[in-house]
N, C-alpha and C positions, 0 to 999 in steps of 0.2 A: 489102500495104496499098495502098489507092487514094488518089488525090489529090482534094481538094475546094478550090474557090476561093470565098472569101467576101469581102465588103466590110465594112470596119470604119471607124468614125470614127478620125481621127488620134490622138485622146487614148487610145483603147483599144489601138490598135496600139502606141503608145509604152509603155503599161503592160505589154502582153504581152512586148515585146522587152526591157524593163527587168527583168521577172521572170525571163525566160530567162537573161539575162546574169548577174544576181545569183545565181541558183540553179545556174548552170553547165549548164543544159539547153538543148535546142533549142526554138525557137519552136513547132514542131509538137508537141513533148511537152507544153509548157505549155498549148497550146490543147486537145489531146486530154484532158488531165486536167481542165481547166475544164469542158469539155463533158460528160465522163463523170460528174463530181460533181454536175452540175445536172440530169441526166436521171433519170427514175424507173427502177427496176430493170425488166429485161425480164420480160414475163409468163412464168410457169412457171419463174422463176429459183430462188429458195430455197424449200424446203419449210417447212411450218409449224414442224416441229421445228428446222430450221436457224435460223429467225428467233427462236425462243423457247427454245433449249436452255439459255441462261443462267438461265432461270426454273425449270427442272426441279428439283424438290426443295425449292423455297422455302416451300411450304406443308406441309412434312412433319409428319404427325400422330404418327409413332412407331409406327403400326399397319401392319405390312408387308403384310397381306392385306386391307386395308380395302375394296378394290374387288372382291375375288374370294370372300371368305368370307360365306356366307349369313347367319351370325349377326349380321353388321353391317347387314344389310338389313331386319331386323325393324321393321315399322311404316312401311316405304316402299312406295308404289305401290298397296297394296291397300285 
């Protein structure tokens, strides 16, 4: 891990130190978590499936071969 020096207003420094003391964590840990939670995910992070896996099966039609069976495609596209 590398070090980073930042300047904070006194009130924010007190909040960080208080949070660290109350939670039993280090100041560095509190600051790392705060920064991590406020930044957007890194590009190329999660795949579309990983971001939407909780939605899979939500629109279940009950027809297992809906996307692959030609009889379900009658009237589409032509």
